[in-house]
mmCIF file of the N, C-alpha and C atoms, coordinates in Angstrom:
data_MODEL
# 
_entry.id   MODEL 
# 
loop_
_atom_site.group_PDB 
_atom_site.id 
_atom_site.type_symbol 
_atom_site.label_atom_id 
_atom_site.label_alt_id 
_atom_site.label_comp_id 
_atom_site.label_asym_id 
_atom_site.label_entity_id 
_atom_site.label_seq_id 
_atom_site.pdbx_PDB_ins_code 
_atom_site.Cartn_x 
_atom_site.Cartn_y 
_atom_site.Cartn_z 
_atom_site.occupancy 
_atom_site.B_iso_or_equiv 
_atom_site.pdbx_formal_charge 
_atom_site.auth_seq_id 
_atom_site.auth_comp_id 
_atom_site.auth_asym_id 
_atom_site.auth_atom_id 
_atom_site.pdbx_PDB_model_num 
ATOM 1   N N  . ARG A 1 1  ? 147.684 127.843 127.277 1.00 0.00 ? 1  ARG A N  1 
ATOM 2   C CA . ARG A 1 1  ? 148.890 128.271 127.944 1.00 0.00 ? 1  ARG A CA 1 
ATOM 3   C C  . ARG A 1 1  ? 148.555 128.643 129.379 1.00 0.00 ? 1  ARG A C  1 
ATOM 4   N N  . LEU A 1 2  ? 149.547 128.669 130.195 1.00 0.00 ? 2  LEU A N  1 
ATOM 5   C CA . LEU A 1 2  ? 149.385 128.984 131.605 1.00 0.00 ? 2  LEU A CA 1 
ATOM 6   C C  . LEU A 1 2  ? 149.207 130.489 131.781 1.00 0.00 ? 2  LEU A C  1 
ATOM 7   N N  . LEU A 1 3  ? 148.170 130.885 132.541 1.00 0.00 ? 3  LEU A N  1 
ATOM 8   C CA . LEU A 1 3  ? 147.935 132.298 132.830 1.00 0.00 ? 3  LEU A CA 1 
ATOM 9   C C  . LEU A 1 3  ? 148.358 132.594 134.258 1.00 0.00 ? 3  LEU A C  1 
ATOM 10  N N  . THR A 1 4  ? 148.919 133.758 134.463 1.00 0.00 ? 4  THR A N  1 
ATOM 11  C CA . THR A 1 4  ? 149.276 134.204 135.799 1.00 0.00 ? 4  THR A CA 1 
ATOM 12  C C  . THR A 1 4  ? 148.387 135.391 136.129 1.00 0.00 ? 4  THR A C  1 
ATOM 13  N N  . LEU A 1 5  ? 147.401 135.163 137.002 1.00 0.00 ? 5  LEU A N  1 
ATOM 14  C CA . LEU A 1 5  ? 146.423 136.197 137.318 1.00 0.00 ? 5  LEU A CA 1 
ATOM 15  C C  . LEU A 1 5  ? 146.338 136.430 138.817 1.00 0.00 ? 5  LEU A C  1 
ATOM 16  N N  . ALA A 1 6  ? 146.047 137.664 139.178 1.00 0.00 ? 6  ALA A N  1 
ATOM 17  C CA . ALA A 1 6  ? 145.756 137.995 140.571 1.00 0.00 ? 6  ALA A CA 1 
ATOM 18  C C  . ALA A 1 6  ? 144.368 137.432 140.910 1.00 0.00 ? 6  ALA A C  1 
ATOM 19  N N  . ALA A 1 7  ? 143.992 137.494 142.165 1.00 0.00 ? 7  ALA A N  1 
ATOM 20  C CA . ALA A 1 7  ? 142.758 136.866 142.637 1.00 0.00 ? 7  ALA A CA 1 
ATOM 21  C C  . ALA A 1 7  ? 141.502 137.399 141.947 1.00 0.00 ? 7  ALA A C  1 
ATOM 22  N N  . ILE A 1 8  ? 141.362 138.709 141.841 1.00 0.00 ? 8  ILE A N  1 
ATOM 23  C CA . ILE A 1 8  ? 140.129 139.265 141.261 1.00 0.00 ? 8  ILE A CA 1 
ATOM 24  C C  . ILE A 1 8  ? 140.031 138.976 139.769 1.00 0.00 ? 8  ILE A C  1 
ATOM 25  N N  . PRO A 1 9  ? 141.064 139.206 138.963 1.00 0.00 ? 9  PRO A N  1 
ATOM 26  C CA . PRO A 1 9  ? 140.949 138.821 137.555 1.00 0.00 ? 9  PRO A CA 1 
ATOM 27  C C  . PRO A 1 9  ? 140.687 137.327 137.369 1.00 0.00 ? 9  PRO A C  1 
ATOM 28  N N  . MET A 1 10 ? 141.229 136.483 138.247 1.00 0.00 ? 10 MET A N  1 
ATOM 29  C CA . MET A 1 10 ? 140.970 135.045 138.163 1.00 0.00 ? 10 MET A CA 1 
ATOM 30  C C  . MET A 1 10 ? 139.500 134.754 138.426 1.00 0.00 ? 10 MET A C  1 
ATOM 31  N N  . LYS A 1 11 ? 138.924 135.394 139.415 1.00 0.00 ? 11 LYS A N  1 
ATOM 32  C CA . LYS A 1 11 ? 137.501 135.209 139.725 1.00 0.00 ? 11 LYS A CA 1 
ATOM 33  C C  . LYS A 1 11 ? 136.637 135.697 138.553 1.00 0.00 ? 11 LYS A C  1 
ATOM 34  N N  . LEU A 1 12 ? 137.011 136.817 137.965 1.00 0.00 ? 12 LEU A N  1 
ATOM 35  C CA . LEU A 1 12 ? 136.286 137.325 136.800 1.00 0.00 ? 12 LEU A CA 1 
ATOM 36  C C  . LEU A 1 12 ? 136.344 136.327 135.650 1.00 0.00 ? 12 LEU A C  1 
ATOM 37  N N  . LEU A 1 13 ? 137.519 135.760 135.406 1.00 0.00 ? 13 LEU A N  1 
ATOM 38  C CA . LEU A 1 13 ? 137.660 134.775 134.339 1.00 0.00 ? 13 LEU A CA 1 
ATOM 39  C C  . LEU A 1 13 ? 136.769 133.567 134.604 1.00 0.00 ? 13 LEU A C  1 
ATOM 40  N N  . GLU A 1 14 ? 136.741 133.088 135.825 1.00 0.00 ? 14 GLU A N  1 
ATOM 41  C CA . GLU A 1 14 ? 135.886 131.951 136.175 1.00 0.00 ? 14 GLU A CA 1 
ATOM 42  C C  . GLU A 1 14 ? 134.421 132.256 135.894 1.00 0.00 ? 14 GLU A C  1 
ATOM 43  N N  . LEU A 1 15 ? 133.972 133.434 136.317 1.00 0.00 ? 15 LEU A N  1 
ATOM 44  C CA . LEU A 1 15 ? 132.571 133.824 136.097 1.00 0.00 ? 15 LEU A CA 1 
ATOM 45  C C  . LEU A 1 15 ? 132.244 133.936 134.610 1.00 0.00 ? 15 LEU A C  1 
ATOM 46  N N  . LEU A 1 16 ? 133.146 134.545 133.860 1.00 0.00 ? 16 LEU A N  1 
ATOM 47  C CA . LEU A 1 16 ? 132.922 134.715 132.425 1.00 0.00 ? 16 LEU A CA 1 
ATOM 48  C C  . LEU A 1 16 ? 132.947 133.372 131.697 1.00 0.00 ? 16 LEU A C  1 
ATOM 49  N N  . LEU A 1 17 ? 133.831 132.465 132.115 1.00 0.00 ? 17 LEU A N  1 
ATOM 50  C CA . LEU A 1 17 ? 133.891 131.142 131.494 1.00 0.00 ? 17 LEU A CA 1 
ATOM 51  C C  . LEU A 1 17 ? 132.611 130.349 131.731 1.00 0.00 ? 17 LEU A C  1 
ATOM 52  N N  . LYS A 1 18 ? 132.078 130.444 132.935 1.00 0.00 ? 18 LYS A N  1 
ATOM 53  C CA . LYS A 1 18 ? 130.847 129.717 133.261 1.00 0.00 ? 18 LYS A CA 1 
ATOM 54  C C  . LYS A 1 18 ? 129.674 130.176 132.402 1.00 0.00 ? 18 LYS A C  1 
ATOM 55  N N  . ARG A 1 19 ? 129.655 131.437 132.012 1.00 0.00 ? 19 ARG A N  1 
ATOM 56  C CA . ARG A 1 19 ? 128.531 131.989 131.263 1.00 0.00 ? 19 ARG A CA 1 
ATOM 57  C C  . ARG A 1 19 ? 128.815 132.170 129.777 1.00 0.00 ? 19 ARG A C  1 
ATOM 58  N N  . ALA A 1 20 ? 130.033 131.866 129.346 1.00 0.00 ? 20 ALA A N  1 
ATOM 59  C CA . ALA A 1 20 ? 130.409 132.068 127.943 1.00 0.00 ? 20 ALA A CA 1 
ATOM 60  C C  . ALA A 1 20 ? 129.501 131.277 127.020 1.00 0.00 ? 20 ALA A C  1 
ATOM 61  N N  . PRO A 1 21 ? 129.116 131.819 125.895 1.00 0.00 ? 21 PRO A N  1 
ATOM 62  C CA . PRO A 1 21 ? 129.473 133.116 125.314 1.00 0.00 ? 21 PRO A CA 1 
ATOM 63  C C  . PRO A 1 21 ? 128.477 134.225 125.654 1.00 0.00 ? 21 PRO A C  1 
ATOM 64  N N  . SER A 1 22 ? 127.654 134.031 126.663 1.00 0.00 ? 22 SER A N  1 
ATOM 65  C CA . SER A 1 22 ? 126.659 135.044 127.044 1.00 0.00 ? 22 SER A CA 1 
ATOM 66  C C  . SER A 1 22 ? 127.311 136.281 127.648 1.00 0.00 ? 22 SER A C  1 
ATOM 67  N N  . VAL A 1 23 ? 126.591 137.382 127.588 1.00 0.00 ? 23 VAL A N  1 
ATOM 68  C CA . VAL A 1 23 ? 127.039 138.621 128.207 1.00 0.00 ? 23 VAL A CA 1 
ATOM 69  C C  . VAL A 1 23 ? 126.762 138.532 129.704 1.00 0.00 ? 23 VAL A C  1 
ATOM 70  N N  . VAL A 1 24 ? 127.752 138.908 130.494 1.00 0.00 ? 24 VAL A N  1 
ATOM 71  C CA . VAL A 1 24 ? 127.587 138.973 131.944 1.00 0.00 ? 24 VAL A CA 1 
ATOM 72  C C  . VAL A 1 24 ? 127.506 140.450 132.307 1.00 0.00 ? 24 VAL A C  1 
ATOM 73  N N  . HIS A 1 25 ? 126.419 140.823 132.949 1.00 0.00 ? 25 HIS A N  1 
ATOM 74  C CA . HIS A 1 25 ? 126.197 142.222 133.287 1.00 0.00 ? 25 HIS A CA 1 
ATOM 75  C C  . HIS A 1 25 ? 127.224 142.720 134.292 1.00 0.00 ? 25 HIS A C  1 
ATOM 76  N N  . ARG A 1 26 ? 127.579 143.960 134.118 1.00 0.00 ? 26 ARG A N  1 
ATOM 77  C CA . ARG A 1 26 ? 128.560 144.606 134.980 1.00 0.00 ? 26 ARG A CA 1 
ATOM 78  C C  . ARG A 1 26 ? 128.161 144.492 136.456 1.00 0.00 ? 26 ARG A C  1 
ATOM 79  N N  . ALA A 1 27 ? 126.913 144.761 136.770 1.00 0.00 ? 27 ALA A N  1 
ATOM 80  C CA . ALA A 1 27 ? 126.447 144.698 138.161 1.00 0.00 ? 27 ALA A CA 1 
ATOM 81  C C  . ALA A 1 27 ? 126.593 143.292 138.734 1.00 0.00 ? 27 ALA A C  1 
ATOM 82  N N  . GLU A 1 28 ? 126.375 142.293 137.906 1.00 0.00 ? 28 GLU A N  1 
ATOM 83  C CA . GLU A 1 28 ? 126.517 140.905 138.345 1.00 0.00 ? 28 GLU A CA 1 
ATOM 84  C C  . GLU A 1 28 ? 127.971 140.580 138.685 1.00 0.00 ? 28 GLU A C  1 
ATOM 85  N N  . LEU A 1 29 ? 128.898 141.052 137.868 1.00 0.00 ? 29 LEU A N  1 
ATOM 86  C CA . LEU A 1 29 ? 130.316 140.843 138.142 1.00 0.00 ? 29 LEU A CA 1 
ATOM 87  C C  . LEU A 1 29 ? 130.739 141.579 139.412 1.00 0.00 ? 29 LEU A C  1 
ATOM 88  N N  . GLU A 1 30 ? 130.296 142.824 139.549 1.00 0.00 ? 30 GLU A N  1 
ATOM 89  C CA . GLU A 1 30 ? 130.625 143.594 140.747 1.00 0.00 ? 30 GLU A CA 1 
ATOM 90  C C  . GLU A 1 30 ? 130.086 142.916 141.998 1.00 0.00 ? 30 GLU A C  1 
ATOM 91  N N  . HIS A 1 31 ? 128.869 142.415 141.931 1.00 0.00 ? 31 HIS A N  1 
ATOM 92  C CA . HIS A 1 31 ? 128.273 141.738 143.085 1.00 0.00 ? 31 HIS A CA 1 
ATOM 93  C C  . HIS A 1 31 ? 129.049 140.466 143.437 1.00 0.00 ? 31 HIS A C  1 
ATOM 94  N N  . ALA A 1 32 ? 129.467 139.725 142.439 1.00 0.00 ? 32 ALA A N  1 
ATOM 95  C CA . ALA A 1 32 ? 130.208 138.486 142.685 1.00 0.00 ? 32 ALA A CA 1 
ATOM 96  C C  . ALA A 1 32 ? 131.565 138.750 143.332 1.00 0.00 ? 32 ALA A C  1 
ATOM 97  N N  . ILE A 1 33 ? 132.174 139.882 143.014 1.00 0.00 ? 33 ILE A N  1 
ATOM 98  C CA . ILE A 1 33 ? 133.489 140.204 143.550 1.00 0.00 ? 33 ILE A CA 1 
ATOM 99  C C  . ILE A 1 33 ? 133.398 140.930 144.886 1.00 0.00 ? 33 ILE A C  1 
ATOM 100 N N  . TRP A 1 34 ? 132.558 141.947 144.960 1.00 0.00 ? 34 TRP A N  1 
ATOM 101 C CA . TRP A 1 34 ? 132.524 142.803 146.147 1.00 0.00 ? 34 TRP A CA 1 
ATOM 102 C C  . TRP A 1 34 ? 131.240 142.692 146.967 1.00 0.00 ? 34 TRP A C  1 
ATOM 103 N N  . GLY A 1 35 ? 130.347 141.821 146.587 1.00 0.00 ? 35 GLY A N  1 
ATOM 104 C CA . GLY A 1 35 ? 129.103 141.683 147.339 1.00 0.00 ? 35 GLY A CA 1 
ATOM 105 C C  . GLY A 1 35 ? 128.234 142.918 147.199 1.00 0.00 ? 35 GLY A C  1 
ATOM 106 N N  . ASP A 1 36 ? 127.612 143.318 148.293 1.00 0.00 ? 36 ASP A N  1 
ATOM 107 C CA . ASP A 1 36 ? 126.708 144.475 148.266 1.00 0.00 ? 36 ASP A CA 1 
ATOM 108 C C  . ASP A 1 36 ? 127.431 145.807 148.440 1.00 0.00 ? 36 ASP A C  1 
ATOM 109 N N  . SER A 1 37 ? 128.761 145.782 148.432 1.00 0.00 ? 37 SER A N  1 
ATOM 110 C CA . SER A 1 37 ? 129.543 147.006 148.633 1.00 0.00 ? 37 SER A CA 1 
ATOM 111 C C  . SER A 1 37 ? 130.557 147.225 147.515 1.00 0.00 ? 37 SER A C  1 
ATOM 112 N N  . PRO A 1 38 ? 130.089 147.406 146.279 1.00 0.00 ? 38 PRO A N  1 
ATOM 113 C CA . PRO A 1 38 ? 131.056 147.632 145.198 1.00 0.00 ? 38 PRO A CA 1 
ATOM 114 C C  . PRO A 1 38 ? 131.792 148.953 145.417 1.00 0.00 ? 38 PRO A C  1 
ATOM 115 N N  . PRO A 1 39 ? 133.052 149.048 145.005 1.00 0.00 ? 39 PRO A N  1 
ATOM 116 C CA . PRO A 1 39 ? 133.799 150.295 145.194 1.00 0.00 ? 39 PRO A CA 1 
ATOM 117 C C  . PRO A 1 39 ? 133.210 151.412 144.340 1.00 0.00 ? 39 PRO A C  1 
ATOM 118 N N  . ASN A 1 40 ? 133.397 152.640 144.799 1.00 0.00 ? 40 ASN A N  1 
ATOM 119 C CA . ASN A 1 40 ? 132.894 153.805 144.064 1.00 0.00 ? 40 ASN A CA 1 
ATOM 120 C C  . ASN A 1 40 ? 133.699 154.076 142.806 1.00 0.00 ? 40 ASN A C  1 
ATOM 121 N N  . SER A 1 41 ? 134.926 153.614 142.776 1.00 0.00 ? 41 SER A N  1 
ATOM 122 C CA . SER A 1 41 ? 135.797 153.857 141.628 1.00 0.00 ? 41 SER A CA 1 
ATOM 123 C C  . SER A 1 41 ? 135.455 152.886 140.496 1.00 0.00 ? 41 SER A C  1 
ATOM 124 N N  . ASP A 1 42 ? 136.226 152.946 139.452 1.00 0.00 ? 42 ASP A N  1 
ATOM 125 C CA . ASP A 1 42 ? 136.014 152.065 138.307 1.00 0.00 ? 42 ASP A CA 1 
ATOM 126 C C  . ASP A 1 42 ? 136.929 150.845 138.421 1.00 0.00 ? 42 ASP A C  1 
ATOM 127 N N  . ALA A 1 43 ? 136.940 150.225 139.589 1.00 0.00 ? 43 ALA A N  1 
ATOM 128 C CA . ALA A 1 43 ? 137.831 149.101 139.870 1.00 0.00 ? 43 ALA A CA 1 
ATOM 129 C C  . ALA A 1 43 ? 137.567 147.917 138.946 1.00 0.00 ? 43 ALA A C  1 
ATOM 130 N N  . LEU A 1 44 ? 136.317 147.658 138.615 1.00 0.00 ? 44 LEU A N  1 
ATOM 131 C CA . LEU A 1 44 ? 136.017 146.528 137.738 1.00 0.00 ? 44 LEU A CA 1 
ATOM 132 C C  . LEU A 1 44 ? 136.715 146.699 136.392 1.00 0.00 ? 44 LEU A C  1 
ATOM 133 N N  . ARG A 1 45 ? 136.656 147.886 135.849 1.00 0.00 ? 45 ARG A N  1 
ATOM 134 C CA . ARG A 1 45 ? 137.296 148.147 134.555 1.00 0.00 ? 45 ARG A CA 1 
ATOM 135 C C  . ARG A 1 45 ? 138.794 147.898 134.626 1.00 0.00 ? 45 ARG A C  1 
ATOM 136 N N  . VAL A 1 46 ? 139.420 148.264 135.725 1.00 0.00 ? 46 VAL A N  1 
ATOM 137 C CA . VAL A 1 46 ? 140.863 148.051 135.897 1.00 0.00 ? 46 VAL A CA 1 
ATOM 138 C C  . VAL A 1 46 ? 141.179 146.551 135.911 1.00 0.00 ? 46 VAL A C  1 
ATOM 139 N N  . HIS A 1 47 ? 140.356 145.768 136.621 1.00 0.00 ? 47 HIS A N  1 
ATOM 140 C CA . HIS A 1 47 ? 140.590 144.326 136.689 1.00 0.00 ? 47 HIS A CA 1 
ATOM 141 C C  . HIS A 1 47 ? 140.293 143.645 135.350 1.00 0.00 ? 47 HIS A C  1 
ATOM 142 N N  . ILE A 1 48 ? 139.288 144.122 134.648 1.00 0.00 ? 48 ILE A N  1 
ATOM 143 C CA . ILE A 1 48 ? 138.994 143.594 133.308 1.00 0.00 ? 48 ILE A CA 1 
ATOM 144 C C  . ILE A 1 48 ? 140.167 143.893 132.376 1.00 0.00 ? 48 ILE A C  1 
ATOM 145 N N  . HIS A 1 49 ? 140.730 145.077 132.492 1.00 0.00 ? 49 HIS A N  1 
ATOM 146 C CA . HIS A 1 49 ? 141.886 145.446 131.666 1.00 0.00 ? 49 HIS A CA 1 
ATOM 147 C C  . HIS A 1 49 ? 143.060 144.493 131.930 1.00 0.00 ? 49 HIS A C  1 
ATOM 148 N N  . ALA A 1 50 ? 143.317 144.193 133.197 1.00 0.00 ? 50 ALA A N  1 
ATOM 149 C CA . ALA A 1 50 ? 144.404 143.270 133.543 1.00 0.00 ? 50 ALA A CA 1 
ATOM 150 C C  . ALA A 1 50 ? 144.137 141.873 132.980 1.00 0.00 ? 50 ALA A C  1 
ATOM 151 N N  . LEU A 1 51 ? 142.892 141.423 133.074 1.00 0.00 ? 51 LEU A N  1 
ATOM 152 C CA . LEU A 1 51 ? 142.520 140.117 132.532 1.00 0.00 ? 51 LEU A CA 1 
ATOM 153 C C  . LEU A 1 51 ? 142.688 140.100 131.023 1.00 0.00 ? 51 LEU A C  1 
ATOM 154 N N  . ARG A 1 52 ? 142.205 141.129 130.366 1.00 0.00 ? 52 ARG A N  1 
ATOM 155 C CA . ARG A 1 52 ? 142.322 141.210 128.905 1.00 0.00 ? 52 ARG A CA 1 
ATOM 156 C C  . ARG A 1 52 ? 143.784 141.221 128.471 1.00 0.00 ? 52 ARG A C  1 
ATOM 157 N N  . ALA A 1 53 ? 144.625 141.959 129.180 1.00 0.00 ? 53 ALA A N  1 
ATOM 158 C CA . ALA A 1 53 ? 146.048 142.025 128.837 1.00 0.00 ? 53 ALA A CA 1 
ATOM 159 C C  . ALA A 1 53 ? 146.694 140.648 128.941 1.00 0.00 ? 53 ALA A C  1 
ATOM 160 N N  . GLU A 1 54 ? 146.337 139.886 129.951 1.00 0.00 ? 54 GLU A N  1 
ATOM 161 C CA . GLU A 1 54 ? 146.910 138.551 130.112 1.00 0.00 ? 54 GLU A CA 1 
ATOM 162 C C  . GLU A 1 54 ? 146.388 137.591 129.040 1.00 0.00 ? 54 GLU A C  1 
ATOM 163 N N  . LEU A 1 55 ? 145.095 137.681 128.737 1.00 0.00 ? 55 LEU A N  1 
ATOM 164 C CA . LEU A 1 55 ? 144.512 136.796 127.720 1.00 0.00 ? 55 LEU A CA 1 
ATOM 165 C C  . LEU A 1 55 ? 145.071 137.068 126.336 1.00 0.00 ? 55 LEU A C  1 
ATOM 166 N N  . GLU A 1 56 ? 145.403 138.320 126.054 1.00 0.00 ? 56 GLU A N  1 
ATOM 167 C CA . GLU A 1 56 ? 145.854 138.696 124.718 1.00 0.00 ? 56 GLU A CA 1 
ATOM 168 C C  . GLU A 1 56 ? 147.371 138.835 124.624 1.00 0.00 ? 56 GLU A C  1 
ATOM 169 N N  . ALA A 1 57 ? 148.074 138.407 125.665 1.00 0.00 ? 57 ALA A N  1 
ATOM 170 C CA . ALA A 1 57 ? 149.536 138.436 125.615 1.00 0.00 ? 57 ALA A CA 1 
ATOM 171 C C  . ALA A 1 57 ? 149.996 137.508 124.496 1.00 0.00 ? 57 ALA A C  1 
ATOM 172 N N  . SER A 1 58 ? 151.141 137.719 124.002 1.00 0.00 ? 58 SER A N  1 
ATOM 173 C CA . SER A 1 58 ? 151.714 136.910 122.915 1.00 0.00 ? 58 SER A CA 1 
ATOM 174 C C  . SER A 1 58 ? 150.954 137.083 121.606 1.00 0.00 ? 58 SER A C  1 
ATOM 175 N N  . GLY A 1 59 ? 150.216 138.198 121.461 1.00 0.00 ? 59 GLY A N  1 
ATOM 176 C CA . GLY A 1 59 ? 149.541 138.491 120.209 1.00 0.00 ? 59 GLY A CA 1 
ATOM 177 C C  . GLY A 1 59 ? 148.383 137.572 119.861 1.00 0.00 ? 59 GLY A C  1 
ATOM 178 N N  . GLU A 1 60 ? 147.800 136.930 120.866 1.00 0.00 ? 60 GLU A N  1 
ATOM 179 C CA . GLU A 1 60 ? 146.677 136.029 120.607 1.00 0.00 ? 60 GLU A CA 1 
ATOM 180 C C  . GLU A 1 60 ? 145.417 136.824 120.274 1.00 0.00 ? 60 GLU A C  1 
ATOM 181 N N  . PRO A 1 61 ? 144.482 136.223 119.541 1.00 0.00 ? 61 PRO A N  1 
ATOM 182 C CA . PRO A 1 61 ? 143.256 136.946 119.175 1.00 0.00 ? 61 PRO A CA 1 
ATOM 183 C C  . PRO A 1 61 ? 142.426 137.271 120.419 1.00 0.00 ? 61 PRO A C  1 
ATOM 184 N N  . PRO A 1 62 ? 141.634 138.337 120.352 1.00 0.00 ? 62 PRO A N  1 
ATOM 185 C CA . PRO A 1 62 ? 140.826 138.736 121.499 1.00 0.00 ? 62 PRO A CA 1 
ATOM 186 C C  . PRO A 1 62 ? 139.795 137.669 121.882 1.00 0.00 ? 62 PRO A C  1 
ATOM 187 N N  . LEU A 1 63 ? 139.588 137.529 123.186 1.00 0.00 ? 63 LEU A N  1 
ATOM 188 C CA . LEU A 1 63 ? 138.572 136.620 123.717 1.00 0.00 ? 63 LEU A CA 1 
ATOM 189 C C  . LEU A 1 63 ? 137.578 137.354 124.601 1.00 0.00 ? 63 LEU A C  1 
ATOM 190 N N  . LEU A 1 64 ? 137.988 138.475 125.169 1.00 0.00 ? 64 LEU A N  1 
ATOM 191 C CA . LEU A 1 64 ? 137.168 139.219 126.109 1.00 0.00 ? 64 LEU A CA 1 
ATOM 192 C C  . LEU A 1 64 ? 136.675 140.494 125.441 1.00 0.00 ? 64 LEU A C  1 
ATOM 193 N N  . TYR A 1 65 ? 135.363 140.622 125.376 1.00 0.00 ? 65 TYR A N  1 
ATOM 194 C CA . TYR A 1 65 ? 134.747 141.755 124.683 1.00 0.00 ? 65 TYR A CA 1 
ATOM 195 C C  . TYR A 1 65 ? 133.900 142.574 125.642 1.00 0.00 ? 65 TYR A C  1 
ATOM 196 N N  . THR A 1 66 ? 133.937 143.878 125.455 1.00 0.00 ? 66 THR A N  1 
ATOM 197 C CA . THR A 1 66 ? 133.085 144.783 126.212 1.00 0.00 ? 66 THR A CA 1 
ATOM 198 C C  . THR A 1 66 ? 131.789 144.973 125.431 1.00 0.00 ? 66 THR A C  1 
ATOM 199 N N  . VAL A 1 67 ? 130.667 144.807 126.105 1.00 0.00 ? 67 VAL A N  1 
ATOM 200 C CA . VAL A 1 67 ? 129.364 145.095 125.513 1.00 0.00 ? 67 VAL A CA 1 
ATOM 201 C C  . VAL A 1 67 ? 128.937 146.411 126.146 1.00 0.00 ? 67 VAL A C  1 
ATOM 202 N N  . ARG A 1 68 ? 129.076 147.471 125.398 1.00 0.00 ? 68 ARG A N  1 
ATOM 203 C CA . ARG A 1 68 ? 128.918 148.822 125.915 1.00 0.00 ? 68 ARG A CA 1 
ATOM 204 C C  . ARG A 1 68 ? 127.626 149.008 126.707 1.00 0.00 ? 68 ARG A C  1 
ATOM 205 N N  . SER A 1 69 ? 127.768 149.596 127.878 1.00 0.00 ? 69 SER A N  1 
ATOM 206 C CA . SER A 1 69 ? 126.669 149.919 128.796 1.00 0.00 ? 69 SER A CA 1 
ATOM 207 C C  . SER A 1 69 ? 125.970 148.695 129.367 1.00 0.00 ? 69 SER A C  1 
ATOM 208 N N  . ILE A 1 70 ? 126.504 147.500 129.122 1.00 0.00 ? 70 ILE A N  1 
ATOM 209 C CA . ILE A 1 70 ? 125.860 146.288 129.632 1.00 0.00 ? 70 ILE A CA 1 
ATOM 210 C C  . ILE A 1 70 ? 126.829 145.483 130.478 1.00 0.00 ? 70 ILE A C  1 
ATOM 211 N N  . GLY A 1 71 ? 127.930 145.011 129.877 1.00 0.00 ? 71 GLY A N  1 
ATOM 212 C CA . GLY A 1 71 ? 128.855 144.171 130.618 1.00 0.00 ? 71 GLY A CA 1 
ATOM 213 C C  . GLY A 1 71 ? 129.945 143.633 129.719 1.00 0.00 ? 71 GLY A C  1 
ATOM 214 N N  . TYR A 1 72 ? 130.283 142.364 129.937 1.00 0.00 ? 72 TYR A N  1 
ATOM 215 C CA . TYR A 1 72 ? 131.395 141.742 129.220 1.00 0.00 ? 72 TYR A CA 1 
ATOM 216 C C  . TYR A 1 72 ? 131.028 140.334 128.791 1.00 0.00 ? 72 TYR A C  1 
ATOM 217 N N  . ARG A 1 73 ? 131.684 139.877 127.733 1.00 0.00 ? 73 ARG A N  1 
ATOM 218 C CA . ARG A 1 73 ? 131.476 138.497 127.289 1.00 0.00 ? 73 ARG A CA 1 
ATOM 219 C C  . ARG A 1 73 ? 132.794 137.910 126.857 1.00 0.00 ? 73 ARG A C  1 
ATOM 220 N N  . LEU A 1 74 ? 132.884 136.614 127.065 1.00 0.00 ? 74 LEU A N  1 
ATOM 221 C CA . LEU A 1 74 ? 134.084 135.883 126.712 1.00 0.00 ? 74 LEU A CA 1 
ATOM 222 C C  . LEU A 1 74 ? 133.692 134.885 125.621 1.00 0.00 ? 74 LEU A C  1 
ATOM 223 N N  . TYR A 1 75 ? 134.306 135.029 124.463 1.00 0.00 ? 75 TYR A N  1 
ATOM 224 C CA . TYR A 1 75 ? 134.060 134.068 123.373 1.00 0.00 ? 75 TYR A CA 1 
ATOM 225 C C  . TYR A 1 75 ? 135.130 134.203 122.301 1.00 0.00 ? 75 TYR A C  1 
ATOM 226 N N  . ALA A 1 76 ? 135.288 133.140 121.567 1.00 0.00 ? 76 ALA A N  1 
ATOM 227 C CA . ALA A 1 76 ? 136.221 133.147 120.445 1.00 0.00 ? 76 ALA A CA 1 
ATOM 228 C C  . ALA A 1 76 ? 135.434 133.477 119.178 1.00 0.00 ? 76 ALA A C  1 
ATOM 229 N N  . ALA A 1 77 ? 135.720 134.609 118.597 1.00 0.00 ? 77 ALA A N  1 
ATOM 230 C CA . ALA A 1 77 ? 135.025 135.028 117.380 1.00 0.00 ? 77 ALA A CA 1 
ATOM 231 C C  . ALA A 1 77 ? 135.416 134.093 116.241 1.00 0.00 ? 77 ALA A C  1 
ATOM 232 N N  . PRO A 1 78 ? 134.447 133.772 115.391 1.00 0.00 ? 78 PRO A N  1 
ATOM 233 C CA . PRO A 1 78 ? 134.741 132.860 114.266 1.00 0.00 ? 78 PRO A CA 1 
ATOM 234 C C  . PRO A 1 78 ? 135.652 133.490 113.237 1.00 0.00 ? 78 PRO A C  1 
# 
């Protein structure tokens, strides 16, 4: 289905798709989005939340998983 995403969640989705189903470290995602100046706030978590909400709209099964203290992974669980 067609997804409607803002620029940062779209970039996150692209990065996660390229590495799926591997875990992508949080620092790696932050660097890809903000370079050497990641924001002090929890901006990545907010953008991941927006991406997850769009991916799971219409009651679809989860695809985006948080790997606690490490990062995120995108995969379809069997």
